[in-house]
All heavy atoms as an XYZ file, in Angstrom:
926
protein
N     -10.402    -36.654     13.201
C     -11.552    -36.265     12.420
C     -11.788    -34.748     12.472
O     -11.984    -34.101     11.473
C     -12.776    -37.038     12.897
C     -14.076    -36.638     12.257
S     -14.267    -37.566     10.741
C     -15.901    -37.110     10.350
N     -11.742    -34.195     13.683
C     -11.948    -32.779     13.880
C     -10.822    -31.959     13.259
O     -11.059    -30.935     12.630
C     -12.089    -32.453     15.389
C     -12.503    -31.019     15.705
C     -13.834    -30.701     15.054
C     -12.580    -30.827     17.186
N      -9.598    -32.467     13.384
C      -8.439    -31.789     12.792
C      -8.592    -31.723     11.278
O      -8.282    -30.727     10.637
C      -7.130    -32.454     13.163
C      -6.661    -32.164     14.561
C      -5.301    -32.823     14.788
C      -4.800    -32.549     16.163
N      -3.473    -33.139     16.396
N      -9.026    -32.827     10.694
C      -9.205    -32.892      9.249
C     -10.257    -31.899      8.790
O     -10.080    -31.192      7.776
C      -9.608    -34.312      8.826
O      -8.665    -35.238      9.330
C      -9.698    -34.436      7.338
N     -11.350    -31.813      9.527
C     -12.420    -30.887      9.184
C     -11.936    -29.443      9.283
O     -12.210    -28.619      8.381
C     -13.625    -31.112     10.082
C     -14.844    -30.242      9.816
C     -15.366    -30.453      8.398
C     -15.926    -30.513     10.832
N     -11.228    -29.130     10.332
C     -10.692    -27.763     10.516
C      -9.741    -27.444      9.369
O      -9.769    -26.337      8.807
C      -9.994    -27.626     11.900
C      -9.235    -26.329     11.972
C     -11.004    -27.734     13.010
N      -8.887    -28.369      9.027
C      -7.936    -28.130      7.916
C      -8.657    -27.928      6.590
O      -8.269    -27.066      5.799
C      -6.984    -29.340      7.841
C      -5.977    -29.238      6.734
C      -4.976    -28.136      6.992
N      -4.099    -28.020      5.860
C      -3.647    -26.897      5.375
N      -4.003    -25.749      5.936
N      -2.871    -26.875      4.330
N      -9.687    -28.686      6.312
C     -10.462    -28.526      5.090
C     -11.113    -27.177      5.020
O     -11.188    -26.521      3.966
C     -11.494    -29.643      4.963
C     -10.860    -31.010      4.656
C     -11.869    -32.105      4.630
N     -12.842    -31.894      3.563
C     -13.974    -32.559      3.460
N     -14.302    -33.484      4.361
N     -14.786    -32.327      2.469
N     -11.618    -26.694      6.158
C     -12.230    -25.365      6.211
C     -11.179    -24.290      5.942
O     -11.438    -23.346      5.208
C     -12.936    -25.155      7.569
C     -14.162    -26.051      7.662
C     -13.327    -23.669      7.744
C     -14.827    -26.076      9.006
N      -9.999    -24.422      6.540
C      -8.935    -23.459      6.323
C      -8.529    -23.397      4.843
O      -8.310    -22.329      4.289
C      -7.715    -23.795      7.187
C      -7.943    -23.544      8.643
C      -6.770    -24.057      9.498
O      -5.889    -24.747      8.966
O      -6.794    -23.784     10.710
N      -8.423    -24.561      4.223
C      -8.041    -24.590      2.793
C      -9.116    -23.962      1.952
O      -8.836    -23.195      1.004
C      -7.785    -26.070      2.364
C      -7.658    -26.185      0.839
C      -6.536    -26.623      3.046
N     -10.390    -24.219      2.261
C     -11.483    -23.639      1.505
C     -11.520    -22.107      1.658
O     -11.763    -21.371      0.693
C     -12.797    -24.237      1.952
N     -11.252    -21.632      2.871
C     -11.257    -20.174      3.100
C     -10.119    -19.506      2.382
O     -10.286    -18.458      1.799
C     -11.140    -19.881      4.618
C     -12.421    -20.160      5.366
C     -12.264    -19.943      6.870
O     -11.136    -19.882      7.354
O     -13.306    -19.886      7.531
N      -8.927    -20.155      2.381
C      -7.803    -19.535      1.672
C      -8.006    -19.544      0.172
O      -7.578    -18.623     -0.536
C      -6.474    -20.260      2.036
O      -6.523    -21.563      1.558
N      -8.696    -20.536     -0.372
C      -8.989    -20.587     -1.787
C     -10.021    -19.521     -2.159
O     -10.004    -18.990     -3.275
C      -9.482    -21.977     -2.187
N     -10.932    -19.207     -1.251
C     -11.985    -18.246     -1.527
C     -11.524    -16.806     -1.443
O     -12.208    -15.918     -1.960
C     -13.153    -18.489     -0.562
N     -10.374    -16.557     -0.834
C      -9.887    -15.177     -0.670
C      -9.777    -14.481     -2.023
O     -10.170    -13.325     -2.151
C      -8.545    -15.149      0.095
C      -7.901    -13.793      0.009
C      -8.760    -15.568      1.519
N      -9.258    -15.116     -3.025
C      -9.101    -14.514     -4.333
C     -10.401    -14.301     -5.068
O     -10.453    -13.556     -6.035
N     -11.452    -14.949     -4.666
C     -12.716    -14.861     -5.387
C     -13.752    -13.948     -4.715
O     -14.844    -13.822     -5.201
C     -13.350    -16.275     -5.441
C     -12.489    -17.235     -6.207
C     -13.202    -18.564     -6.337
N     -12.279    -19.555     -6.814
C     -12.106    -20.745     -6.281
N     -12.808    -21.106     -5.254
N     -11.236    -21.581     -6.807
N     -13.363    -13.355     -3.607
C     -14.298    -12.492     -2.906
C     -14.641    -11.253     -3.722
O     -13.786    -10.689     -4.367
C     -13.724    -12.074     -1.556
C     -13.576    -13.165     -0.504
C     -12.921    -12.578      0.734
C     -14.901    -13.782     -0.171
N     -15.874    -10.867     -3.683
C     -16.301     -9.634     -4.318
C     -16.049     -8.489     -3.323
O     -16.235     -8.661     -2.142
C     -17.800     -9.716     -4.655
C     -18.118    -10.819     -5.586
C     -18.407    -10.260     -6.939
C     -18.793    -11.414     -7.843
N     -18.617    -11.130     -9.196
N     -15.685     -7.374     -3.866
C     -15.425     -6.209     -2.992
C     -16.706     -5.412     -2.835
O     -17.523     -5.337     -3.748
C     -14.354     -5.309     -3.631
C     -12.976     -5.898     -3.575
C     -12.498     -6.766     -4.548
C     -12.130     -5.573     -2.514
C     -11.242     -7.293     -4.481
C     -10.857     -6.121     -2.449
C     -10.413     -6.959     -3.420
N     -16.863     -4.786     -1.711
C     -18.000     -3.928     -1.452
C     -17.875     -2.682     -2.356
O     -16.770     -2.303     -2.762
C     -17.983     -3.494      0.006
O     -18.876     -2.429      0.244
N     -18.976     -2.035     -2.650
C     -18.957     -0.862     -3.499
C     -18.162      0.258     -2.826
O     -17.610      1.130     -3.499
C     -20.373     -0.392     -3.806
C     -21.038     -1.228     -4.862
C     -22.285     -0.591     -5.374
O     -22.386      0.663     -5.375
O     -23.179     -1.351     -5.759
N     -18.140      0.301     -1.483
C     -17.423      1.340     -0.780
C     -15.934      1.070     -0.651
O     -15.162      1.979     -0.300
C     -18.027      1.516      0.630
C     -19.463      1.982      0.584
O     -19.848      2.622     -0.412
O     -20.212      1.674      1.512
N     -15.513     -0.126     -0.924
C     -14.118     -0.519     -0.768
C     -13.274      0.012     -1.938
O     -13.627     -0.184     -3.110
C     -13.978     -2.037     -0.712
S     -12.283     -2.598     -0.529
N     -12.161      0.666     -1.621
C     -11.251      1.180     -2.627
C      -9.846      0.604     -2.424
O      -8.852      1.209     -2.773
C     -11.206      2.716     -2.635
C     -10.868      3.271     -1.248
C     -12.519      3.291     -3.155
C     -10.626      4.777     -1.244
N      -9.781     -0.621     -1.882
C      -8.498     -1.315     -1.687
C      -8.035     -1.926     -3.004
O      -8.845     -2.290     -3.835
C      -8.648     -2.411     -0.659
S      -9.067     -1.836      1.001
N      -6.699     -2.067     -3.138
C      -6.165     -2.814     -4.261
C      -6.369     -4.301     -4.014
O      -6.218     -4.759     -2.860
C      -4.676     -2.523     -4.421
C      -4.395     -1.212     -5.073
C      -4.168     -0.078     -4.301
C      -4.351     -1.079     -6.444
C      -3.915      1.132     -4.873
C      -4.089      0.142     -7.031
C      -3.883      1.261     -6.254
N      -6.691     -5.075     -5.025
C      -6.866     -6.516     -4.846
C      -5.549     -7.154     -4.390
O      -4.465     -6.754     -4.850
C      -7.268     -7.020     -6.224
C      -7.625     -5.837     -7.019
C      -6.952     -4.676     -6.407
N      -5.632     -8.186     -3.553
C      -4.419     -8.835     -3.035
C      -3.668     -9.547     -4.158
O      -2.458     -9.611     -4.146
C      -4.805     -9.814     -1.933
N      -4.387    -10.056     -5.146
C      -3.725    -10.813     -6.208
C      -3.135     -9.889     -7.268
O      -2.446    -10.356     -8.170
C      -4.683    -11.808     -6.820
C      -5.822    -11.199     -7.582
C      -6.779    -12.269     -8.125
N      -7.871    -11.657     -8.840
C      -8.985    -11.185     -8.314
N      -9.134    -11.257     -7.013
N      -9.921    -10.651     -9.060
N      -3.409     -8.568     -7.232
C      -2.847     -7.619     -8.152
C      -2.279     -6.443     -7.352
O      -2.897     -5.409     -7.200
C      -3.917     -7.058     -9.108
C      -4.360     -7.947    -10.199
C      -5.279     -7.227    -11.152
O      -4.771     -6.497    -12.008
O      -6.502     -7.400    -11.026
N      -1.060     -6.597     -6.865
C      -0.482     -5.494     -6.063
C      -0.275     -4.250     -6.903
O      -0.065     -4.330     -8.126
C       0.842     -6.067     -5.585
C       1.156     -7.184     -6.495
C      -0.154     -7.707     -7.014
N      -0.379     -3.113     -6.255
C      -0.220     -1.840     -6.956
C       1.225     -1.649     -7.430
O       2.155     -2.013     -6.726
C      -0.604     -0.698     -6.038
N       1.360     -1.116     -8.638
C       2.682     -0.816     -9.192
C       2.775      0.666     -9.398
O       2.009      1.236    -10.173
C       2.903     -1.545    -10.558
C       4.251     -1.220    -11.147
C       2.758     -3.055    -10.351
N       3.705      1.305     -8.754
C       3.888      2.756     -8.858
C       5.186      3.077     -9.553
O       6.158      2.320     -9.454
C       3.847      3.409     -7.479
C       2.558      3.181     -6.762
C       2.450      2.249     -5.746
C       1.419      3.893     -7.105
C       1.259      2.008     -5.075
C       0.216      3.674     -6.463
C       0.130      2.732     -5.420
N       5.250      4.232    -10.190
C       6.431      4.611    -10.930
C       7.397      5.429    -10.080
O       8.559      5.598    -10.430
C       6.044      5.432    -12.185
C       5.114      4.695    -13.071
C       3.842      5.149    -13.323
C       5.492      3.483    -13.656
C       2.970      4.448    -14.147
C       4.638      2.782    -14.477
C       3.393      3.288    -14.712
N       6.914      5.967     -8.999
C       7.783      6.755     -8.142
C       7.310      6.641     -6.696
O       6.179      6.249     -6.419
C       7.769      8.245     -8.558
O       6.497      8.797     -8.309
N       8.193      6.999     -5.783
C       7.830      6.983     -4.369
C       6.779      8.029     -4.072
O       5.956      7.859     -3.177
C       9.056      7.216     -3.509
C      10.026      6.048     -3.551
O       9.587      4.898     -3.772
O      11.233      6.303     -3.354
N       6.763      9.113     -4.846
C       5.762     10.183     -4.653
C       4.379      9.653     -4.994
O       3.416      9.952     -4.289
C       6.096     11.423     -5.485
C       7.331     12.177     -5.052
C       8.623     11.536     -5.559
O       8.593     10.784     -6.551
O       9.667     11.764     -4.904
N       4.287      8.902     -6.077
C       2.975      8.329     -6.436
C       2.500      7.357     -5.353
O       1.337      7.354     -4.997
C       3.079      7.579     -7.778
C       3.023      8.413     -8.974
C       2.988      7.605    -10.259
O       3.081      6.359    -10.195
O       2.845      8.238    -11.307
N       3.425      6.576     -4.837
C       3.050      5.615     -3.798
C       2.599      6.323     -2.559
O       1.588      5.939     -1.944
C       4.240      4.709     -3.458
C       3.899      3.670     -2.431
C       5.032      2.659     -2.222
O       5.894      2.519     -3.033
N       4.974      1.964     -1.107
N       3.277      7.384     -2.156
C       2.872      8.160     -0.965
C       1.506      8.821     -1.160
O       0.697      8.848     -0.261
C       3.936      9.223     -0.628
C       5.154      8.666     -0.003
C       4.886      7.940      1.307
O       4.045      8.414      2.107
O       5.502      6.894      1.542
N       1.271      9.358     -2.381
C      -0.011      9.960     -2.665
C      -1.136      8.937     -2.522
O      -2.159      9.198     -1.921
C      -0.032     10.538     -4.100
O       1.004     11.520     -4.196
C      -1.353     11.170     -4.436
N      -0.915      7.748     -3.083
C      -1.934      6.698     -2.996
C      -2.084      6.182     -1.582
O      -3.193      5.841     -1.153
C      -1.555      5.558     -3.940
N      -0.999      6.115     -0.836
C      -1.037      5.580      0.548
C      -1.807      6.492      1.478
O      -2.427      6.018      2.418
C       0.365      5.334      1.058
C       0.435      4.513      2.296
C       0.238      3.140      2.230
C       0.643      5.077      3.546
C       0.256      2.343      3.356
C       0.688      4.310      4.686
C       0.490      2.941      4.609
O       0.510      2.151      5.722
N      -1.806      7.793      1.204
C      -2.518      8.729      2.065
C      -4.037      8.562      1.980
O      -4.760      8.926      2.896
C      -2.150     10.180      1.704
C      -0.854     10.567      2.320
C      -0.593     12.047      2.150
N       0.750     12.180      1.593
C       1.053     12.712      0.422
N       0.134     13.254     -0.301
N       2.301     12.763      0.024
N      -4.540      8.030      0.876
C      -5.969      7.780      0.704
C      -6.284      6.470      1.406
O      -5.737      5.430      1.075
C      -6.347      7.707     -0.798
C      -7.819      7.408     -0.944
C      -5.976      8.985     -1.502
N      -7.179      6.516      2.357
C      -7.542      5.317      3.142
C      -8.906      4.795      2.713
O      -9.810      5.561      2.355
C      -7.592      5.639      4.636
C      -6.305      6.226      5.192
C      -5.192      5.207      5.138
C      -3.936      5.790      5.743
N      -2.780      4.989      5.485
N      -9.037      3.491      2.736
C     -10.314      2.853      2.432
C     -11.292      3.137      3.596
O     -10.891      2.962      4.755
C     -10.126      1.355      2.252
S     -11.653      0.455      1.962
N     -12.537      3.510      3.318
C     -13.468      3.772      4.420
C     -13.809      2.525      5.203
O     -14.230      2.607      6.371
C     -14.694      4.336      3.705
C     -14.564      4.009      2.276
C     -13.103      3.812      2.000
N     -13.624      1.335      4.592
C     -13.945      0.081      5.316
C     -12.735     -0.559      5.969
O     -12.874     -1.128      7.042
C     -14.548     -0.914      4.312
C     -15.846     -0.478      3.613
C     -16.248     -1.534      2.618
C     -16.929     -0.239      4.618
N     -11.574     -0.480      5.320
C     -10.420     -1.243      5.803
C      -9.215     -0.438      6.231
O      -8.271     -0.993      6.751
C      -9.964     -2.219      4.683
C     -11.060     -3.089      4.189
N     -11.603     -2.951      2.913
C     -11.741     -4.070      4.777
C     -12.541     -3.849      2.770
N     -12.672     -4.550      3.878
N      -9.214      0.835      5.980
C      -8.061      1.664      6.342
C      -7.010      1.617      5.243
O      -7.251      2.062      4.135
N      -5.829      1.037      5.547
C      -4.768      0.970      4.535
C      -5.220      0.099      3.376
O      -5.746     -0.991      3.539
C      -3.498      0.374      5.142
C      -2.852      1.311      6.129
O      -3.097      2.527      6.065
O      -2.069      0.841      6.972
N      -4.971      0.583      2.149
C      -5.414     -0.084      0.960
C      -4.415     -1.056      0.356
O      -4.753     -1.909     -0.443
C      -5.846      0.928     -0.112
C      -6.907      1.852      0.396
C      -7.264      2.957     -0.533
N      -6.156      3.585     -1.186
C      -6.076      3.791     -2.503
N      -7.060      3.427     -3.287
N      -5.033      4.386     -3.007
N      -3.182     -0.919      0.754
C      -2.104     -1.813      0.255
C      -0.914     -1.668      1.171
O      -0.841     -0.749      1.983
C      -1.709     -1.463     -1.182
C      -1.178     -0.070     -1.356
C       0.180      0.183     -1.282
C      -2.026      1.010     -1.549
C       0.680      1.475     -1.443
C      -1.556      2.287     -1.724
C      -0.192      2.522     -1.646
N       0.026     -2.592      1.060
C       1.265     -2.505      1.827
C       2.299     -1.762      0.977
O       2.425     -1.989     -0.213
C       1.795     -3.881      2.167
C       0.990     -4.627      3.176
C       1.625     -5.945      3.512
O       2.325     -6.550      2.711
N       1.416     -6.408      4.733
N       3.048     -0.891      1.634
C       4.074     -0.162      0.934
C       5.215     -1.094      0.572
O       5.582     -1.983      1.352
C       4.667      0.948      1.810
C       3.799      2.151      1.955
C       4.541      3.179      2.745
C       3.800      4.478      2.832
N       4.569      5.466      3.570
N       5.769     -0.888     -0.610
C       6.936     -1.609     -1.063
C       7.942     -0.586     -1.547
O       7.613      0.296     -2.307
C       6.582     -2.560     -2.212
C       5.636     -3.626     -1.828
N       6.013     -4.707     -1.055
C       4.318     -3.809     -2.043
C       4.983     -5.493     -0.847
N       3.919     -4.963     -1.420
N       9.157     -0.717     -1.097
C      10.228      0.185     -1.508
C      11.059     -0.528     -2.545
O      11.592     -1.590     -2.329
C      11.064      0.617     -0.313
C      10.237      1.449      0.618
C       9.678      0.860      1.763
C       9.965      2.765      0.386
C       8.871      1.611      2.619
C       9.187      3.531      1.235
C       8.631      2.927      2.360
O       7.848      3.658      3.197
N      11.138      0.096     -3.719
C      11.854     -0.491     -4.821
C      13.152      0.273     -5.011
O      13.165      1.493     -5.084
C      11.020     -0.429     -6.104
C       9.674     -1.081     -5.957
N       9.520     -2.441     -5.965
C       8.438     -0.551     -5.757
C       8.247     -2.726     -5.796
N       7.566     -1.594     -5.660
N      14.208     -0.468     -5.157
C      15.500      0.152     -5.395
C      15.674      0.514     -6.861
O      16.403      1.412     -7.204
C      16.628     -0.771     -4.958
C      16.622     -1.113     -3.463
C      17.736     -2.114     -3.156
C      16.794      0.141     -2.638
N      14.993     -0.214     -7.742
C      15.171      0.019     -9.157
C      13.841     -0.189     -9.868
O      13.151     -1.143     -9.613
C      16.205     -0.972     -9.737
C      16.372     -0.856    -11.214
C      17.047      0.196    -11.778
C      15.857     -1.831    -12.040
C      17.175      0.324    -13.143
C      16.013     -1.753    -13.410
C      16.672     -0.666    -13.971
N      13.500      0.763    -10.713
C      12.311      0.662    -11.574
C      12.774      0.824    -13.012
O      13.155      1.926    -13.396
C      11.302      1.700    -11.231
C      10.652      1.523     -9.888
C       9.669      2.653     -9.630
N       9.337      2.703     -8.231
C       9.977      3.433     -7.342
N      10.995      4.173     -7.670
N       9.620      3.406     -6.062
N      12.772     -0.226    -13.816
C      13.243     -0.090    -15.188
C      12.360      0.834    -16.011
O      11.165      0.985    -15.727
C      13.198     -1.517    -15.728
C      12.282     -2.252    -14.836
C      12.315     -1.554    -13.493
N      12.946      1.463    -17.018
C      12.200      2.407    -17.811
C      11.056      1.773    -18.584
O      10.022      2.395    -18.801
C      13.179      3.096    -18.803
N      11.179      0.501    -18.922
C      10.118     -0.162    -19.671
C       8.904     -0.428    -18.809
O       7.829     -0.760    -19.321
C      10.603     -1.461    -20.307
C      11.257     -2.413    -19.342
C      12.581     -2.589    -19.141
C      10.601     -3.323    -18.473
N      12.797     -3.511    -18.159
C      11.594     -3.997    -17.735
C       9.288     -3.631    -18.177
C      11.325     -4.968    -16.769
C       9.005     -4.591    -17.200
C      10.015     -5.241    -16.536
N       9.026     -0.318    -17.478
C       7.894     -0.577    -16.601
C       6.738      0.350    -16.853
O       5.566     -0.051    -16.820
C       8.320     -0.483    -15.136
C       7.256     -0.761    -14.096
C       6.756     -2.197    -14.222
C       7.798     -0.529    -12.718
N       7.022      1.604    -17.151
C       5.962      2.584    -17.419
C       5.150      2.187    -18.644
O       3.924      2.230    -18.643
C       6.625      3.975    -17.634
C       5.661      5.090    -17.769
C       6.384      6.383    -17.927
N       7.049      6.774    -16.691
C       6.653      7.749    -15.868
N       5.593      8.430    -16.185
N       7.292      8.005    -14.786
N       5.830      1.769    -19.687
C       5.116      1.331    -20.897
C       4.335      0.040    -20.659
O       3.210     -0.072    -21.112
C       6.130      1.128    -22.040
C       5.483      0.793    -23.352
C       6.525      0.633    -24.444
O       7.488      1.413    -24.467
O       6.371     -0.281    -25.262
N       4.916     -0.889    -19.938
C       4.239     -2.138    -19.662
C       2.989     -1.911    -18.819
O       1.960     -2.546    -19.042
C       5.194     -3.091    -18.943
C       4.572     -4.280    -18.366
C       4.821     -5.629    -18.904
N       5.841     -5.880    -19.830
C       6.846     -6.727    -19.657
N       6.950     -7.350    -18.516
N       7.723     -6.953    -20.600
N       3.062     -1.001    -17.838
C       1.890     -0.690    -17.005
C       0.776     -0.106    -17.836
O      -0.385     -0.430    -17.655
C       2.302      0.274    -15.880
C       1.193      0.695    -14.991
C       0.768     -0.381    -14.021
O       1.227     -1.518    -14.080
N      -0.104     -0.038    -13.106
N       1.139      0.760    -18.805
C       0.134      1.340    -19.669
C      -0.533      0.279    -20.531
O      -1.764      0.306    -20.747
C       0.766      2.415    -20.550
N       0.230     -0.681    -21.038
C      -0.329     -1.750    -21.860
C      -1.240     -2.662    -21.020
O      -2.257     -3.164    -21.478
C       0.763     -2.574    -22.509
C       1.474     -1.827    -23.639
S       2.613     -2.838    -24.559
C       3.798     -3.319    -23.329
N      -0.862     -2.889    -19.763
C      -1.591     -3.809    -18.915
C      -2.865     -3.168    -18.320
O      -3.725     -3.847    -17.782
C      -0.719     -4.294    -17.764
N      -2.998     -1.845    -18.439
C      -4.118     -1.149    -17.821
C      -5.488     -1.678    -18.290
O      -6.400     -1.867    -17.507
C      -4.022      0.338    -18.095
C      -5.163      1.145    -17.540
C      -6.166      1.687    -18.202
C      -5.387      1.448    -16.153
N      -7.039      2.330    -17.373
C      -6.559      2.214    -16.103
C      -4.713      1.173    -14.977
C      -7.082      2.680    -14.897
C      -5.241      1.652    -13.776
C      -6.404      2.392    -13.760
N      -5.595     -1.966    -19.588
C      -6.877     -2.415    -20.119
C      -7.290     -3.787    -19.581
O      -8.442     -4.155    -19.585
C      -6.876     -2.427    -21.654
C      -5.891     -3.403    -22.231
C      -5.924     -3.355    -23.745
C      -4.931     -4.371    -24.299
N      -3.912     -3.806    -25.099
N      -6.309     -4.594    -19.124
C      -6.587     -5.915    -18.602
C      -6.701     -5.963    -17.091
O      -6.881     -7.034    -16.523
C      -5.481     -6.885    -19.058
C      -5.434     -7.045    -20.544
O      -6.448     -6.975    -21.226
N      -4.228     -7.180    -21.081
N      -6.555     -4.842    -16.449
C      -6.633     -4.815    -14.985
C      -8.035     -5.070    -14.504
O      -9.028     -4.762    -15.152
C      -6.146     -3.481    -14.436
C      -4.709     -3.184    -14.628
C      -3.902     -3.997    -13.686
N      -2.503     -3.641    -13.788
C      -1.539     -4.267    -13.198
N      -1.789     -5.323    -12.469
N      -0.294     -3.881    -13.332
N      -8.123     -5.615    -13.316
C      -9.389     -5.886    -12.644
C     -10.112     -4.551    -12.383
O      -9.484     -3.525    -12.178
C      -9.072     -6.596    -11.331
C     -10.289     -7.062    -10.603
O     -11.104     -7.779    -11.184
O     -10.434     -6.687     -9.417
N     -11.448     -4.596    -12.379
C     -12.225     -3.370    -12.128
C     -11.915     -2.782    -10.774
O     -11.867     -1.568    -10.600
C     -13.715     -3.674    -12.261
N     -11.685     -3.653     -9.761
C     -11.367     -3.177     -8.431
C      -9.995     -2.467     -8.426
O      -9.811     -1.462     -7.744
C     -11.354     -4.318     -7.410
C     -11.063     -3.920     -5.971
C     -12.143     -3.042     -5.390
O     -13.293     -3.078     -5.781
N     -11.761     -2.206     -4.444
N      -9.030     -2.991     -9.174
C      -7.712     -2.351     -9.257
C      -7.869     -0.964     -9.858
O      -7.282      0.015     -9.366
C      -6.781     -3.211    -10.144
C      -5.372     -2.667    -10.241
C      -4.401     -3.158     -9.399
C      -5.032     -1.679    -11.149
C      -3.098     -2.692     -9.457
C      -3.742     -1.207    -11.230
C      -2.778     -1.706    -10.392
O      -1.505     -1.212    -10.463
N      -8.637     -0.851    -10.947
C      -8.856      0.457    -11.580
C      -9.536      1.423    -10.632
O      -9.156      2.602    -10.564
C      -9.657      0.294    -12.864
C      -8.892     -0.404    -13.980
C      -9.778     -0.543    -15.208
C      -9.043     -1.265    -16.300
N      -9.873     -1.434    -17.506
N     -10.515      0.938     -9.910
C     -11.240      1.791     -8.955
C     -10.275      2.271     -7.854
O     -10.289      3.451     -7.497
C     -12.399      1.010     -8.339
C     -13.253      1.841     -7.403
C     -14.548      1.086     -7.097
C     -14.481      0.403     -5.764
N     -15.738     -0.209     -5.360
N      -9.417      1.386     -7.361
C      -8.468      1.768     -6.328
C      -7.445      2.748     -6.863
O      -7.082      3.722     -6.171
C      -7.775      0.507     -5.771
N      -6.978      2.552     -8.075
C      -5.985      3.446     -8.666
C      -6.587      4.853     -8.863
O      -5.947      5.848     -8.493
C      -5.505      2.888    -10.008
C      -4.419      3.730    -10.640
C      -4.592      4.833    -11.414
C      -3.009      3.562    -10.477
N      -3.380      5.355    -11.776
C      -2.402      4.587    -11.226
C      -2.224      2.638     -9.834
C      -1.020      4.722    -11.313
C      -0.862      2.757     -9.911
C      -0.257      3.789    -10.648
N      -7.759      4.912     -9.433
C      -8.380      6.211     -9.694
C      -8.795      6.910     -8.398
O      -8.841      8.166     -8.369
C      -9.556      6.046    -10.634
C      -9.183      5.511    -12.040
C     -10.424      5.226    -12.849
C      -8.280      6.486    -12.750
N      -9.066      6.180     -7.346
C      -9.388      6.787     -6.053
C      -8.173      7.487     -5.449
O      -8.289      8.334     -4.571
C      -9.902      5.721     -5.078
N      -6.996      7.127     -5.929
C      -5.753      7.713     -5.412
C      -5.445      9.070     -6.023
O      -4.430      9.681     -5.741
C      -4.568      6.790     -5.712
O      -4.801      5.509     -5.199
N      -6.312      9.569     -6.895
C      -6.137     10.828     -7.625
C      -4.898     10.778     -8.490
O      -4.250     11.793     -8.745
C      -6.044     12.027     -6.669
C      -7.371     12.285     -5.981
O      -8.429     12.001     -6.586
O      -7.361     12.781     -4.839
N      -4.563      9.591     -8.996
C      -3.448      9.438     -9.938
C      -4.045      9.252    -11.334
O      -5.112      8.633    -11.465
C      -2.596      8.218     -9.591
C      -1.907      8.257     -8.246
C      -1.261      6.916     -7.956
C      -0.839      9.341     -8.242
N      -3.414      9.800    -12.355
C      -3.956      9.603    -13.699
C      -3.828      8.150    -14.132
O      -2.901      7.442    -13.749
C      -3.072     10.510    -14.552
C      -1.803     10.672    -13.804
C      -2.177     10.588    -12.362
N      -4.773      7.700    -14.918
C      -4.732      6.317    -15.442
C      -3.581      6.193    -16.412
O      -3.369      7.059    -17.243
C      -6.041      5.996    -16.126
N      -2.795      5.139    -16.308
C      -1.704      4.951    -17.267
C      -2.299      4.764    -18.670
O      -3.282      4.052    -18.856
C      -1.051      3.633    -16.788
C      -1.505      3.429    -15.400
C      -2.841      4.081    -15.298
N      -1.685      5.414    -19.623
C      -2.163      5.348    -20.991
C      -1.010      4.946    -21.900
O       0.172      5.134    -21.559
C      -2.703      6.695    -21.434
C      -3.888      7.176    -20.577
C      -4.282      8.599    -20.886
O      -3.672      9.221    -21.794
O      -5.238      9.072    -20.258
N      -1.348      4.415    -23.068
C      -0.311      4.015    -23.998
C       0.546      5.189    -24.479
O       1.693      4.981    -24.846
C      -0.924      3.313    -25.210
C      -1.344      1.891    -24.890
O      -0.738      1.261    -24.032
N      -2.357      1.417    -25.558
N       0.027      6.361    -24.455
C       0.764      7.504    -24.902
C       1.561      8.202    -23.787
O       1.931      9.376    -23.936
N       1.818      7.509    -22.703
C       2.563      8.135    -21.585
C       3.967      8.460    -22.056
O       4.596      7.700    -22.736
C       2.634      7.177    -20.416
C       1.327      6.987    -19.694
S       1.485      5.842    -18.329
C       2.374      6.848    -17.173
N       4.459      9.634    -21.688
C       5.816      9.990    -22.090
C       6.831      9.074    -21.401
O       6.621      8.673    -20.264
C       5.942     11.452    -21.609
C       4.961     11.582    -20.524
C       3.821     10.651    -20.870
N       7.926      8.769    -22.100
C       8.943      7.944    -21.453
C       9.621      8.751    -20.342
O       9.528      9.973    -20.292
C       9.927      7.636    -22.595
C       9.675      8.699    -23.590
C       8.261      9.129    -23.455
N      10.269      8.018    -19.474
C      10.955      8.668    -18.353
C      12.087      9.513    -18.888
O      12.805      9.136    -19.824
C      11.526      7.598    -17.406
C      10.480      6.814    -16.691
S      11.166      5.496    -15.724
C      12.068      6.377    -14.499
N      12.259     10.691    -18.311
C      13.392     11.512    -18.703
C      14.612     11.087    -17.839
O      14.491     10.257    -16.961
C      13.086     13.008    -18.563
C      12.728     13.409    -17.142
O      13.259     12.847    -16.200
N      11.877     14.390    -17.010
N      15.732     11.695    -18.105
C      16.943     11.284    -17.420
C      16.869     11.504    -15.894
O      17.369     10.666    -15.123
C      18.150     12.035    -17.992
N      16.230     12.577    -15.479
C      16.104     12.865    -14.036
C      15.239     11.807    -13.370
O      15.570     11.346    -12.275
C      15.492     14.252    -13.787
C      16.435     15.374    -14.248
O      17.655     15.130    -14.254
O      15.928     16.451    -14.569
N      14.120     11.428    -13.976
C      13.264     10.390    -13.413
C      13.988      9.050    -13.366
O      13.841      8.292    -12.425
C      11.972     10.259    -14.201
C      11.007     11.413    -14.036
C       9.787     11.277    -14.921
O       9.929     10.609    -15.974
O       8.741     11.792    -14.593
N      14.772      8.760    -14.388
C      15.501      7.495    -14.411
C      16.517      7.443    -13.294
O      16.714      6.398    -12.662
C      16.197      7.319    -15.764
N      17.176      8.579    -13.006
C      18.151      8.609    -11.897
C      17.483      8.422    -10.556
O      18.033      7.804     -9.663
C      18.919      9.909    -11.921
C      20.186      9.844    -12.738
C      21.032     11.059    -12.567
N      21.074     11.721    -13.873
C      20.528     12.872    -14.165
N      19.924     13.593    -13.271
N      20.601     13.372    -15.392
N      16.241      8.954    -10.421
C      15.545      8.846     -9.146
C      15.131      7.411     -8.848
O      14.971      7.031     -7.705
C      14.296      9.723     -9.170
C      14.567     11.187     -9.129
C      13.313     12.014     -9.249
O      12.201     11.422     -9.230
O      13.430     13.242     -9.370
N      14.986      6.601     -9.879
C      14.548      5.234     -9.643
C      15.666      4.302     -9.253
O      15.455      3.181     -8.817
C      13.895      4.637    -10.942
O      14.881      4.620    -11.965
C      12.698      5.428    -11.348
N      16.877      4.772     -9.343
C      18.035      3.903     -9.001
C      18.306      3.978     -7.513
O      18.222      4.937     -6.877
C      19.292      4.322     -9.802
C      19.006      4.075    -11.285
C      20.501      3.567     -9.345
C      20.109      4.499    -12.197
């Protein structure tokens, strides 16, 4: 009986993680929407900014390949992003992705490989 109750509480807590509201001071990226960066430099710039409540705002991910269409897709998805994601992105001092973003040039494309 006690094991069942503990398990039910654990399941309820894990389900509630995605529904939690963020504090106004929190500038972390939401767990259900991981940050997508176009270059390692952008990721490093964003990683240096720490949340005043939680410290690290996201886990670093090293990507071996970033397709050229990712930049355009990120710009299209910007309007549908969660408010917390936008707040975290803009706190990183990175420009907001826009539909008019220039495509990657050949040097940037080589750096992503």
